[in-house]
N, C-alpha and C positions, 0 to 999 in steps of 0.2 A: 216751367219756372226754374230759375237758377238758384240753388240754395246758397246762403251766405258762406257756408262752410267750404265751398269750393275755392273761395279766395283766401283761405287760411294759409296756404302755402306762401303767399306773398309776405306775410308778416310773421311766420312761424320759424324763428331761428332756434338754435339750441337753447334750452332753458338756462344754461350756464351763462349765456351772453347777456342775461338780464342785468348782471352787475355792471355792465358797460353802458347801460342806458340810464341817463340822468332823468330827472322828473319830467323835463320838457319833451324828451323823446317818448316817454310813456304816455304823456298827455296827448301829444300829437297823434300817437297811434290810435287812441280812443276816438279822437276827432276824425281820423281817416276812416275808422269803422263806421262812424255815424254818417259821414259823407258817402261812403260806399253803399250803405243801406238806402240812402236817398236815391242814389243812381240806380241801384238794383230794383227798388220799388217802382221807380218811374219806367224802367225798361219792361218790367213785368206788366204794368198797365198798358204799355204800348202794344205788347204782344197779345194780351188776352182780351182786350176790349176794343170797341169801335173807336177809330181815331177821329173821324169827322162825319157829321150828318148834314147834307145839303138839301135845301128846299128851293123851289123855283120862285123867281121873282116875276110877278105879273106885269111889271113895268119894265120895258126894255129901253135902254138908252142908246141912241145912235152911236155914241162914241165908244161903247163897249169898254168896260173896265172902270166906268165911273158910277157903278150902281151903288146907291146908298141904302144899305140894308136897314139902317135905322129908320129911314123913311118908309121902307117896306113894313117894318114892325109897327110903326104908328098907323099906317093905313090898315093893317090887319086888326088893330085894336078898335079903330073907328067903325069898321064894318063887321063887327062881331055878330050883329044881328042877322046878317045875310048868310044863308047857308052856302051860297056859291063861293063867297069870299073865304069861307072857312075850309073849303075843299082844297087839298093840296094838289089834286090831279084834275086835269081838264075834263069837262062834261062830254058825254058821248056825242051830243049834237053840235058841239063847238067845232068850228072849222078854222084851220090856219089861214092866214092871209095868203093870197095867191103868190106863188113864188116869184112870179114875174112882176109883181107890183113894185112900183118905184119906192124909194126911201121917203119916209114921212118926216116931217119936221117935228122935233121934240120927242119926248117919251111917248111910247105907244103901249097899249095894253096887250099882253100876250094871253092867249087862251089855251094853248097846248094841243097835243095830238094824242090820239089813242092808238096804241100799237101792240097791246097785250104783252108788253115787255117792261112793265112798271119796275119790278125788283131789279132786273138786270140793268136797266138804263140808269137807275139812281145809284146802284153799286158802282157802275162805271163812273158816274159823275162824282161820287164821293172820292173815289181813288184819284181821279185826275185833278180835282180841286185840291186834294190833300198835297199832291205833289207840286201843283203850280201856284196855288193861291196862298197856301200856308207858309209863313216865314220859316226859314231853315232852322232858326234857333228854337222855335216852338216845336219843331219836329224832332230835333236831335239833342235837345237839352239833357235828357237822362243819360244818353250815351256819353255826352261830354263830361258829365259828372263822374261816370265810372272811369273814363280814360284819365282824367285829371287826378282822381284819387289813386289810381294804380301808379301813376307817375310819382305822386307823393310817397307812396309806399316803397317804391323802388329806390327813390332817393334816400329814404330813411335807412334802408337795409343794404344798400349797395356795398358799403365797405365791409359788411360781414361776408360778402360773396366774392369780392374782387380778389384774385389770387395773390396780389402783392400785399394785401392787408389781412386777409382772412387767416393766412398761416400764422402770422404774428399774434393775432387776436386769439386764435385757438390755443397756441402754445402758452400765451400769457394766462388764459383762463385755466388751462390745465395745471400750470405751476401754482397759480394763485389758490386753487382749490386744495392742492396738496399742502401748501404752506399753511393754509387756514386750519386744516384738519390735523396737521402734524402734532404729535405729542410733544415734540421738542419746543414748539412755540409756547405752549402753556408753561412748560418747565422753565424756559429761559426767562420769561416775564416774571414768573413767580420767584425765581432765585434772585433776580435783580431787585425786585420790590422788597424782598426780605433783607437784602444787604444794604439798601439805601440808607436806612436808619443807622446801621452800624458804621457805615462810612462817614456819615455826618458827625457822629460822635467822636470818631478817631481822626478827623481831618486836622484839627488844631494841633494835635500831637505830631501828626505827619509833617506839618509845615515847620514846626520847631526843629525836628530832626533833620529835615531836608536842608534847612538853612545852615545848620551846623555842618552837615556833610559838604555843602557847597563851599563853605569857608575853608574846609580842609583841602578840597580839591584845588582851589586857587588857580583855576584855569580860566583865563580871561577870554579865550577865543572859542569857547564851546558853542555859544550861540551862533557863531559864524560858520560852524561846521555844517556842511550840507546834509549830513546824516545824523545830526544831533539827536533827532527824535528816535532814531533807530538804535542808537548806542547809549542812550541815556541811562544813568546808573540807577535812578529811582523811578519806580512805576507806580502810578496811582490812577486807577480807573474805577468808576462806580460799579462796574461789573466784575471787578476783581478785588478781593479782600486784601487789605494791606494795613491793618491796625497794629501800630507798634507794640502795644502792650498785650497783644494776643498772638503769640508766636506760632501757634498751630491753628489753621483755619478749621472751623466747624464744618462738618459734613451737612449738606442740605437735607431737609426732611422730605424733599420731593421724591417720589418713588423712582427707582432706577429704570432706565430704558433697557430693553433686552438688546442683544447684539444685532439682531435683524433690523430692528427699528433704528438703531444707531447707523448702520450702513445705508439704510434708505434715506435717512436725513442727511448723511454726508453726500450722497449722490444728488440730493435736492439742492444742497448748497452749490455744488458744481453747476447744476442746471441754471440756477439763478444767476451765477456769475457769467456764464456764457451767453445767456439770454440778454442780460443787461448790456454786455459789450456789443451784441448784435443790434439791439433795438436803439441804443443811444447813438448809433452812427447816422441815422437819418430821421426825417420827420414826415414820412409818407402817410402815416395814420392821421396826423394832424392836418396835413394838406388835403387828404381825401375827405375828411369830415368837414372842413371849411368849404370845399367845393360843393359838396352835396347840400350843405346848408344855404350857400349862395344861390344854387339852382332852385331850391325850394322858395326862397324869397322872390326870385325873379318870376317863378311860376305863380306865386301868390299875387304879385302886382298885375301880371297879365290877366289872371282870372277875374280879379276885382274890376279891372278897367273894362274888359269887353262884356262881362256879365251885367255890370251896371248900365252899360249902353244898350244892351239887347233885351233885357227883361221886359221893357215896355212893349216889345214886339209880340208878346204873347197876348192874343185877343180871343175873346170868347166867340164873337160873331165875325166871320171873315167873308167879304164879298168875293164872288167868283164869276167870271164871264167865260163861257165856252161857246164855240161855234157848233152847237148841236140842235139848232132850231128846227132843222128838217126832220130830226128824229123825235124830238120831244115837244116841239112847239115853243120851247123856251131857250133863251141864250144867256140869261142872267140868273144867278143863284146866290142865295145867302146860306152860308155854311156855319154850323155850330161846332166849334172845337171842344169836344166833350171834356178834355182834361186840361183846358187852358187855366181854369181857376185853380186847380190843384197844382199844376206846374208852376204857376206864378208864385204860389205860397212856398212850394218846395225850393224854387230858385232863390227867394228871399232868405229862406232858412239856410240854404247852401252857401249863399254869400256871407251870411253871418258866421257860419262855421269856418269858411276860408279866411275871414277876417281875423278870427281868434287864432287860427293856425298861423297866419302870417305874423301876428303880434308875437307869438311864441318864438317863431323863427328869427324875428328881429332881436328878441332878447338873447337868443342863442348866439347870434352874430356879435352882439355886445359882449357876451361872456367870452367869446373866442378871441376878440381883438383887443379888449381892454383889460385882460388878465394875463399874467405871464405863464401861460400854459405849457411853455417849453422848459420850464424849470419847476422842480418840485422840492420843497424843503421838508425834512422830517423833524424840524425843530420841536414841534409840539409832541411828537412821539419820543424824541430824546428826553424831553422834560418829564413826560408822563411815565416812561418806562425806566429811565435812568441809564439806558444804553447810549452812551455819548458818541460812539464812533460810527453811527449809522450815517452813511454818506448821502448827500443830496444828489438827485438824478436830473436828467435833462432829456430834451427832444421827445420822441414817441413814448419812451418809458415814463417820463413825467406826465405827458398828456393822458395816458391810460390811468395813472394813479389819480389824477384830478377827476376823471370820470368815475373811478371807484369811490372816491370821497362823496360824490353826489348820491351814490347808492347807499354806502355804509362805510364810515371812516374806520371801522374796526378791521376791515380787510387790510387797509394800508398799515395799520399798527401791527398786525400779526405778520404781514408780509415783510415789514422792515426788519424783523428779527433775522431774516435770512440774508440781509445786506450787511449785517454787522460782522466785522472780523473778530470781535471779542466773542460774539455768540458762536461763531464757527470754531474758534479756538477752544471754547468750552466743550463743544460737541466732540472735537478731535481729542480733547483730554479725556472725555468720558469713554470714547472708543478705545483709546490707549489703555486706560485702566482696565477695561474688559479684556483686552488682548494680552497685556503684560501683567500677569499676576505675580504675587510675591515669590511663589515657588519657581516660576519661570525665570524671574530675574536672578534668583539665587544660583541657578544653573550657570549663569554667565560669569560668576565670580571666579577670579584666578589671580595668582600672584604676579605682579609686574617686576620690572628690572630693579626696582627699589625695595622689593620684598614687601610691598603693600598689597592688601587685598583689593583688587581693582574690579570695577564694573564698567564694561565697554559697551556703549549703546551707539549703534551705527545706522544712519539714514532713517530715523524715525520721524514721524510727523510732529512730534513734540516730546516732552518729558513726562513720562507717566508718574502720577502721584504715588503709585505703589513703590517707586524707588526709595522714597523716604521711610518706608517700613522695613527696608533691609538695613537695619541699624549697624550691622557689623562692617559695612563697607568703609574702606579707608581712602580709596582713590576713585574718583568718578571721572570717566572719560566719555565725552560727548563729541561725536563726529558726524558732521553733515546733518544736524538736526535743524528743523525749521521752527522759527518763532518760539524760542525757549524763554520762559520766565520762571525763575526759581522762586518758589513761594516760601512763606515762613516755616513750612514744615521741614525745611532743611535742618532746622535745629534738632530734629530727631536723630540726625546722623552724628552722634557724639564722637565717633572715631574718624570722621572725615578730616583729612589733612591735605589732600592733593586734588586739584581740579584741572582737567585737561579739556580744552575747547579747540577742536580741529575744524576750522571753517564753520563755526557754529556760534553766531551772535547770541549773546545771552543777556537778558535783563534781570535785575534783581528787585524784588519788593523790599521796602525799607527794613522790615524786621529780618529778612534774610541777609541783607547787607550788614546789619548790625552783628549778626551771629558770625558770618564769615570773616568779618574784619578782625575778630578776636581769636579765630580758630584755624583759619586756612594757612598752611605753611608753604605749599608749592602750587604755583599757577603756570600752566603751559597754554599758550594761545597761538594758533596758526591762523593766518588771515591772508586775504588777497588784496585788501585795501586798508590803509592806515585808519580810515574812518570807522572800520569795524572793531577797532580796539575799544573795549568798554571803558568808560570813565571811572566806573566803580573800582577798577583795578588799582588806582592810585590811592585808595583809602584803606587798603588792606595792611594795617599797621603791623600785623603779626607775620606777614609774608617773609619767608626766608629765601625762596627761590622763585625767580621770574624768568620764563623762557618765552621770548617773542619770535615767531617764525613768520616772516612776511616782508613785503617791500618797504622797509623803513627808508626814508629819504632824508637828505641833509636839510631840506627846506621844511623843517618841522613846523614852522610858524603858520603855515597854511593848513596844516592838518591838526591832529590832536597833539598837543605839546607834551614832551617828556619832562618838562621842568619840574613836575610834581613828584618825580621819583624820590626827591629828598624826603618826602613824607614817609617813605618805606624805610623806617629806621632800623629794622631788623634784617634787611635784605643782605644776603651773603653771596648769592650766586645770581648773575645776570647774563642771559644769553640773547644775542641779537642775531638771528639767523636769516639767510636769504635777503640781506639788506643791501642798500646802495649807499652806504655811508662813506663820505670822503674824509671824515675826521671823527674823532671820538667826541660824542655829544658832551656838552658842558654839564648836563644833568647827571651824567655818569660820575663826573668828578665830585659832585655833591655827596656821593655815596662812599667817598674815600675812607671815611672813618670806620666802616664796617664791611665793605665789599671785599670778599676773599677770592672770588673767581669771576673773570670777565671773558666772555666768548663772543667774538665778532666773526660771523660767517658771511662775508660779502658775496654778492652774486657777480663777481668779476670787476666791480668798481674799485678803482685804485684808492687805497687809503693813504692820503697825502700828509695830513697833519696829525702827529702823534705826541705832541708836546704835553697834552693833558695827561698822558700816561704817567708822567713823572710824579703827579700829585697823588696817585693811587698807592700810597706808601704801604698799605696793609695787604696789597694784592699778592696772593700766593700762587694762583694759576691764571695764565693768560693764553688765550687762543685767538690768533689772527689768521683765519683760514680764507684762502681765495681772495686775498686783498691786493693782489698785483704788486707785492713787495719785491724789490730787487736787491735790497740789502737788509740786514737785520737792523731794525730801528734802534737808534742810539738811546731813545727814551727808555727802552727796556732795561738797559744796564743800570738805571737809577733805582730799580725796584729791588731793594736789598732783601725784602722778604719773599721774593719770588722763588717758588719751588718747582714749578712746571711751566714750560713754554712750548707752545705748539704753533709752528709756522707752516702748516701743511698747504699744499697746492698754491704756492706763490711762484715767483720767477727768480728765486735766489740762484745766483751763479757762483758767488764767492762768499765764504764765511770767515774771511781773514780777521774781521773784528771780533771773532769769538773770544779773543783774549780778554776782552772787557768783561766777560762773564765771571772772571775771577772775583769781581766785587759782589757778585750774587752768591754769597757763600752757602745759601740754602738751596741752591738750584740742584735738584736731583733728577729731573726729567727734561730732556731736550729732544723735541720732535722737529726734524728738518726734512721730513719725507715729502715725496711728490714735488720735487723742485728740479733745478738744473745744475746742481752743485757738481763741479768737475774734480775737486780735490779737497782733502782735509788738511788744514794747516797743522804744523807740528806743535804749535803752542796749545793745542787742545788738551795737552797733558796738564795744563794749569787748572782744569776743571776737576779738582780732586773730589768734590762732593757728588759728582755725577753718578747716578745709579742706572739710569735708563737712557739709551741713545737710539733714536730712530733716524736712519739715513737711507731708507729704502726708496727705490724708484727715483734715483738720481743718475748722474753720469760719471760716477767715481770709477777710476781705473786702477789706482794703487792705494794701498793703505799704509800710512806712516807708522812705524813702530811705536812712536810716541802715543798713538791712540790707546795702546794697551797699558799705558801707565796710569790710566784712570782706573785704579785698582778696585774701586767700589762698584764698578759696573756689574749689574746683575742681569740686564736685558740689553742685548746688542742686535740690532736689525740692520743688515747690510744687503738685503735681498734686492734683486732686479737692478743691478748696476752693471758695470763692465769690468769687474775685478777678476784678475787672472791668478792671483796667488794671495795667500794669507801669511803674514809674517809669523815666524815661530814665537815672537813675543806674546802671542795670544795666550800662551800658557801661563802668563803672569796673572791673568784674571781668574783668581781662585774662587771668587764669589759669583762667577757667571752661571746663571741658571737657564738663560734663553739665548740661543745664538742662531741666527738665520743668515745664510749666504745663498739662498736659492736664486735661480735666474741669473747667474753670473757666467764666467768663463773659466771656472776652476778645473784644472786637470789633475790636481793632487792636493792633499791636505797635510799640514805639518803634524808630526806626532805629538807636538806640544799641545795641540788642541785637546787631546784626550787626557791631558793632565788637569783639565778643568772638571774635577770630579763632582761638582755640584750641578752639573748640567742636567736639566730635566727635559729640555726641548732642543733638538739639533736638526735644523732644516738645511739640507744640502741638495735639494732636488733641482732639476733643470740645469745641470752643469755638464762638464766633460770628464768626470771622474771615471777611471778605469779600474780602480781598486780601493778597497776600504781597509785601513790599517787594523790588524788584529788587536791593537791597543784600545779599540772601541770597548772592549770588555772592561776597561777601567771605569766606565761611566755606569756605575751601579744604580744611580738614582734616575737614569734616563727613562722617561715614560713615552716620549714621542721622537721617532727617528724618520726623517723624510729623505729617501734616496732615489725617488722616482725621477725618470727622465735623464739618467746618466748612461754610461757605457760599461757598467759593471758586468762581469761574467759570473761572479760567484760572491756570496757573502761569507765573511770569515766565521769560522766555527765559534770564535770567542764571543760572538754576539749573544751566546747563551749565558755569558757572565753578567749581562745587563739584567739583573734580577727583577727590576721594576718594569721592564719592557714587555708589552703584550702585543698580540697580533693587531688589535684595534689601533695601536699607536705606531705600527710599523708600516710605512708607505714605500713599497717596492713593487717591481713587476712580479707577476704571479710565477713566472718561470724561475726567478731567483729564489723565491720562497720554497718552491717545490724541490730545489736542489739541496736544501738543508736536510740534515738527518732527521729521521722520523721523531726521535726523542726531543730534538730542539723544536721541531714544529709543534709537537704536543705541548712542550713547555710554554711556547708563545701563545698557544690557544687557550691554555688554562687561565681562568680568571682568578 
């Protein structure tokens, strides 16, 4: 006997797979078990009991095969009084008809032979009649039931075993279980549920302030921006608190996760992302499930048809004709199929089970074809949990979630938490807060070039909330941070005046925007795409300095417009670096009333139209760097308040128009370095107010004496030119403190140079000097002297009279220093 437990392997998948079995699969499994029991029961009876019992018929039909056992039965009942007729075996005195006797007409009575082999001969007759006379369906019915049931079971579980689908299913079940049991799931849902009511109460105020902010932005093309959602100035999400009248968000009451749990949950988010990308690419799971269901329906139809046709062939009494008259004296037998009655009942029961099974399969097909199973919407989860950014999924991912819903929709709800970017950002925030404690952040504080206490955060996954507990920070520098949203807690940074964003898109919650609008003084933004410039920048009415470093183009109408710069009414310094502007934007002119400094650093694009510069009447500093200028723009000469002009890295070859600078009576600094200027015009003497002049890295060969009539010069840089000599008129510059002639072709220096007794820095390196005048000792205030790269043989002893000069400020070859007397060396070494 075969125990039913032996067939357990056909239906025993991993217990975790039960979540992928909808009710109809579970129901059909039970039906399969019932059908299998029918088949096994029938097979057991076939093996353990007699299959058929045959009795001889005393009437022989000449046609053989036309024996009517019912007639035999009737005759037996009519002759019940006769002992002979009741005997199944022939009498000893009976004799068979002579073998040579000719055929008789019609049925004849058989009397049988005695051969002392009664048991053997009827065992033989039973077996032969079972094989020849019994219909094949009556013989193999239980085996057919077992085979069909096994096929049903294989069809139901094939996709759990097929390599192309089992790996995805196992991976999905593994991730699903971890998501369901993760402590982050409960935490995220609890936090969102607790915040939903607060968000509802604050939403009306949010809308009022947002409307006010949009009216101030006055940007008509924001909606057309492809990245408008990413750079939007206001952030409102049910999973993020942004209540205007609550400047600092309350901390949730949910217990904190430890660092290990946080890292495990972070890894789980990554697994879900990668699994989603992998599974959504195809629909092999859906296709395999459809195919196995179609196969089961086809099998159901086949079984119903042929069973309904063949069940009537199960008979209790079966006639059998055998050519064994010479051995037994009979050639006709009536056989009793002992299990026919039971088999016929089992067959009817089996057909009923198959019918139910088929109806369930047909319902499954209806479910597969008439529902959009390749798309799954989390709308009900979004409404129930309040996490509005949970994305809908498709293909096999959607199909598996539909199956999960048939088991328990709670699985999908908890799994959806790991599809939410807001949920992931919250986890990332939690891990950041664990990693970056207040003490660790304070270690990163240092003074920047503006003497502000700065905190520089580089390549973090977000902005730690603990930053807002370091209340003494004055400058916050964020570089290459991902998905940063500044919360209302920024109001705790009472000293914050400067914000630097280096390739770091930042969004502001409305209370944070309200605070920064009134407190932020300096904003520096570096970007790779104009669309990354945040819109909230244009509402910072207290902003005094704005530095934009990125590919600003002239066609601003297709990107974020700069027209709203006019709202920055306190802006004094504007820097547009690494831009591709061909003209000064009109929006800059709107700042004319209060703009003091304008810096345009082009990326090689020629700045063609500069007429707008004339309108910047309050401009004190102007920098036009790398703008492919070949002449000094005439518009500059109209800037009567101009104090500093920088035309670095252009293509200036002549500066004859420098005479027009005499109208710029406040001009004190002129930077014409890194150009191709070949000569200095004599009328440079007209620039009486000039104090600093930068002419380094040009092609100047001679210096006009008139240059040194600019008697207010304190800083003169003539380095890296082709100058061969310095006119003695240099001694007129009694206010000169910095003089550089390095990288020229000087072979001597005029003694008048050393009459400039206020010189602090003298750079004469990389020339052809062979001697240094002893009059260098007149420069008592000299702190830095560069003589390296010349042909000097010795330093004058009078260098000791330079009382402010120390070894750290003396740049000469070591051998020249070693030739100095020991006392002079010691004097230079003393600090």
